[in-house]
C-alpha positions in Angstrom: 22.6 11.4 -7.1 21.8 13.7 -10.0 24.2 15.6 -12.2 24.9 19.3 -11.6 22.6 20.2 -14.5 19.7 18.4 -12.9 20.5 19.8 -9.5 20.3 23.3 -11.1 16.8 22.5 -12.4 15.9 21.4 -8.9 17.1 24.8 -7.6 15.0 26.6 -10.2 11.8 24.7 -9.3 12.2 25.0 -5.5 8.9 25.4 -3.7 6.4 24.5 -6.6 3.0 23.1 -5.7 1.6 19.7 -6.6 -1.1 21.5 -8.7 -3.9 19.5 -7.0 -5.0 19.1 -3.4 -3.9 15.7 -2.0 -5.1 15.5 1.7 -3.0 12.5 2.7 0.2 14.0 1.2 -0.6 17.3 3.1 -1.1 15.3 6.3 2.3 13.6 5.9 3.9 17.0 5.2 5.5 16.3 1.8 7.1 19.3 0.2 7.4 19.4 -3.6 10.8 20.6 -4.8 10.9 19.5 -8.4 8.0 18.8 -10.9 9.4 19.1 -14.4 10.9 17.4 -17.5 10.3 13.8 -16.3 11.8 14.4 -12.9 10.5 14.9 -9.4 11.8 15.6 -6.0 9.9 15.6 -2.7 11.2 16.5 0.8 9.8 14.7 3.8 10.5 15.2 7.5 8.9 12.2 9.2 7.1 13.0 12.4 7.1 10.7 15.5 3.8 9.2 14.5 5.3 8.2 11.1 7.9 5.9 12.7 7.7 2.1 13.4 8.7 0.3 16.6 12.4 0.5 15.7 12.1 4.4 15.6 12.8 4.6 11.9 10.3 5.8 9.2 7.6 3.2 8.7 7.7 1.3 5.4 4.1 2.4 4.6 5.2 6.1 4.8 8.2 5.3 2.6 6.0 3.5 0.0 3.7 6.5 0.0 6.6 8.8 -0.6 7.8 6.6 -3.4 4.3 6.4 -5.0 3.8 10.1 -4.9 7.4 10.8 -6.1 6.9 8.5 -9.1 3.4 9.8 -9.9 4.7 13.4 -9.9 7.5 12.4 -12.3 4.9 10.7 -14.5 2.7 13.9 -14.6 5.6 16.3 -15.0 5.4 16.3 -18.8 1.7 16.9 -19.0 0.6 18.5 -15.7 -3.1 18.7 -16.5 -3.4 14.8 -16.5 -3.9 12.7 -13.5 -2.4 9.3 -12.9 -3.4 6.2 -11.0 -1.0 3.6 -9.7 -1.3 0.3 -11.6 1.7 -1.5 -10.1 4.6 -0.8 -7.8 7.6 -2.8 -6.7 9.6 -1.6 -3.7 12.9 -2.7 -2.2 14.0 -1.5 1.2 17.8 -1.2 1.5 18.4 0.3 4.9 16.5 2.1 7.7 15.3 5.6 6.8 16.2 8.1 9.5 15.8 11.9 9.7 14.9 14.2 6.8 14.2 12.2 3.6 14.2 13.1 -0.1 12.3 11.2 -2.8 13.7 11.6 -6.3 11.7 10.3 -9.2 12.3 9.7 -12.9 9.9 9.0 -15.8 11.7 6.3 -17.7 9.2 5.8 -20.5 5.7 6.8 -21.4 3.1 5.8 -23.9 -0.2 7.6 -24.7 -1.8 5.9 -21.7 0.9 4.5 -19.4 4.0 5.8 -17.5 6.9 3.7 -16.4 8.8 5.3 -13.5 11.4 4.8 -10.8 12.0 6.5 -7.5 14.5 6.4 -4.7 14.3 7.7 -1.1 17.5 9.1 0.3 18.4 10.0 3.9 20.1 13.2 5.1 23.5 11.7 4.2 22.5 11.0 0.7 22.3 7.2 1.2 19.6 5.3 -0.7 17.1 3.8 1.7 14.4 2.5 -0.6 13.9 2.2 -4.3 10.8 1.4 -6.4 9.6 1.1 -9.9 6.0 1.9 -10.8 3.5 1.8 -13.6 0.9 4.5 -13.8 -2.1 5.0 -16.1 -2.9 8.5 -17.3 -6.4 9.7 -16.6 -8.2 12.9 -17.4 -8.5 15.1 -14.3 -12.2 15.8 -13.9 -13.9 18.3 -11.6 -15.1 16.7 -8.4 -18.1 17.5 -6.3 -21.9 16.9 -6.3 -22.6 18.8 -9.6 -19.6 17.4 -11.6 -19.3 14.6 -14.1 -17.2 12.9 -11.4 -19.7 13.2 -8.6 -18.8 9.9 -7.0 -15.0 10.4 -7.4 -14.8 7.3 -9.5 -11.7 7.0 -11.6 -11.9 4.6 -14.5 -8.8 2.5 -15.2 -10.4 0.9 -18.4 
């Protein structure tokens, strides 16, 4: 869990938007709570179609929550930049039930790369899954047929 100071920052940033439309994230219903100072927090209320055969949140949904949580932390210092996931390592510690919270932290950044970690907590505050991730910063270009990014191709070179 975070310190009271960090929790205060979370409270001040309640309800902020991602700053960009992400259809899959909208479909899952993620709600951004914190997007500032190398930190992120995302609330997630898994729906029945997001569960596995054991009636707990599917690992793929948890990995998506972790990926987005870490990406948001990576972008939080320079919100006009985009990021693409280069590498992600995930550990599942216990079943994730009920309302979930992803908390992310930008551990280190260079001019082109971000090194992050994220943890998913259940309603009782127990860690359910943890990940580390490496992201590459990319310029966010306009999309659409008349833009420089007409084919929505993102270079990782």
